[in-house]
C-alpha positions, 0 to 999 in steps of 0.5 A: 513565070521566072527564068533560069540560066542554062549551061550555054551561058558564056558569063558575059555579065550583060544580064546582071545590070539589066535585071530590074529586080536584082534576081540574077546573082553570081554564085560560086562563079556561075550565074543563077536567077533567083526564082523567088525574085524573078517576076518575068520583067513585069512592065517590060515588053520582054524579059530583059535577060533574054533581050541582053543575052547573046546566046539565048541562055535563059529559059523558062524555069521549071521546078526541080523534079526528084530528090534534092542531093548535095554532094559537098556540104559543110557539116552543121553543128550537132542537132538540138533537142536530143530528147525530142522535147526541149533544149537549154537556151540563152535567156538574157535580157538582150534575148528576151527583148529582141524576141519581143521586138521581133514579135511585136514589131510595129506595135512598139513605140519606135522613136527617132534620136537627134541623128535621125536613127530609129530606135526602140528603148526600154528601162530594165532592172527596176529603172536602173538600166536601159536597153535599146535596139536599132535596125541595120540593113547589113548582116555580115559586116563588123561595123553596124550602121543604124538605119534612119527615118523611113528606111528603117521603118520600111525594114521594120514592116518586113519583119516576120514574127516567125523570125523569133523562132530562128532567134530562139534557135540561135539562143539554143545553139550558143549554149553548146559553146564554151565562149559563144562570143568567140566561137561560131555555130553552123545550122543547115536548112534541113535542121531548121525545117525539122525544128519548125515543122516545115518538113511536114508541110507538103503544100510547100515546094523546096524552093519556097521553103528555102526562100522562107528559111533564108528570109527568116534566118537573116532578120534576127541578124539585122539588130544592134543593141545598146545596153547599160546595167550598173555594177552588181557586186563583183560583176562590173558595169555592163555597157554595150554600144551598138553591138550586134546581137547576132553576126551572120558570118556566111550563107552557103548556097548549095545547087544541083544542076539539071540536064539543061545545066539550070542550077536549082537551089537545094540547100542552105547553110548559115554560119553564125556567131553571138555578139558581145552580150554573150560575154556578159550574160553567157559566160561559164567561166565568168559565172564561176568567178562571179564576174559575169552571168550565165543566164539560160532557160529551157526551150520547148521544141513544141513551142516552135511548131506551135508558133508556126501553126498559129502566127497567121490567124492568132498572132496575139496568141503567138505573141503571148506564147513567146512572152510567157516563155521568158515570164514563166522562167521567173516562177510559176506564181507570176500574176499577170493583169489583163491589160498587160497581156493585151499590150503584149498581144496587140500593142499599146497603140491599139489598146489606147485607141479602143474607146467605143463600145463596138471596138471594145467588144471586138477586141475582147472577142479576139482576146478571149479567142487568143486565150482559148488558143493558149489553153488548147496548146496547154497554157491554161490560165488560172483566173483570179476568183476575186478580180476575174470571177466566173461571170466575166470569164470567157465562155469556153472557160465556163464550158470546160466544167461541163461533166462528160457523164450524161447524168452528171451533165444533167445535174450540172445544167440543173444547178446552173439553171437555178443560179442567179448567174447562168453560163448562157447569160449575156456578159454583165454591164461594165465587163470591159472596165472590170477586165481592166482590173482583172488578173490571171494568177498563173498559167498551168504549163504543158509538160515540156514547159514544167522545168521553166517554172520550178523554183530554185532549190534551197541552199543546203545547210549542215543541220539536218531537220526532220520535217513531217509532211502533212497527212494526205488529204482524202477525198472523203474529207474534202467532200465532207468539209465542203458540204459542212460549209455549204459550198458547191463545187463551183464555189470551191473552185472559185475560192481556190482558183481551180476549175470545177472539173478539177474539184469534181475529179479530186472528189471522185478520186480520179487523181490525188492533189499535189502537196501545195494544192492540198495545203490550199484546200486545207486553208480554204476549207478550214482544215488544220 
């Protein structure tokens, strides 16, 4: 049971050094006990704040009742996601890599340099550049001192994958600034609650939410980056030495007192500024002059709430989802191997340690379950029909082809029973080894993600060309051509990399295939 300080406090300062957990803080000239740190002085005969107080000011803490009101509050920066769906965000290599570090944490190969500083390093730009991250325990000082040894590793263990959501929010806010390496932005707890979907969590009290938000908001600000990239045209060599990714300039605590004078924390405001990386990678004027980059992408709002929903039970799926946010920015046709996805989801160490058959089966079940979670949230994998055929695909992917119509479903199961490979058959021998060579062609993206995968527009030329678009491919032609070749719907689905339900819907006229899909069908069916 935590304690609170009433208005009887005479500010004698006796209690502060006696508190074993450091829960007693001085905020705006008043003493306040953080209820999330106070543990009732476990291991002591009596609470030390009561023992040391000459006026018996501390009393048992009670949760605040009624609405939380803040009279004077710093005006935050304008809200993100004006359309309720997405918002631009900085997608530079420093942002991408820090997102991966926050997501994978201990799974990464952390090393120690000659000075004892713990760091994570990776080659970038085809081996021409390098990026490294170190940990610091300060969040508001200009000087960045990297932690060493066990101290750094203990801090890494406290990092939370949900802090990657705050990191992405910061990256979205800086796109609203002209010079983000000089300007600052302000974000409030109310905004963070709304972005992450915490405002809908009725099972969490206000104090718990504020404690969580404060913890997550500070974690992205504990990283310092070293970055080196060679000269590219007019853009000079990029060289950053132990530069903060984010500067947390100030945290404002907003309190409301009850009738006893006990102060209750009812709000937080964070003042943040981007590090020097923004001068190289988020410089509008420099981009126009071709002396710097302006690298940005689109952040779907639904991604943040999805991560907050699945992080605990499906952390592997959350890691892959964050990684795909940046990967899909490079284009829709980004083939990914299964070992790559497994390393993103579970780390090199865990993948390399899987040697026995039971361990492989266990990891395989987790991986297929995480793929199903991605599919549930609209990130639908398109399996390569050559390296990732139906017999080694997850069961949920096979069951998705079952028609909803009863007669069609009966025909489906009849055809399945007559095949050599049936849906209900056990996995073939050597499935693990085959998966180590399997690929996913691409991920079908949710509507809010579609803008990420759009290819760049071709440069306009002065010459006008009149290109005739190919005639629309009718359902009758597709059905007739498939039967002439003696292909079943499943066979055609494997050849095109689509699902059987997609082929069935096309042939039934439920929707019309896109132009690129029509070209794919023409090529597979030999229709020129």
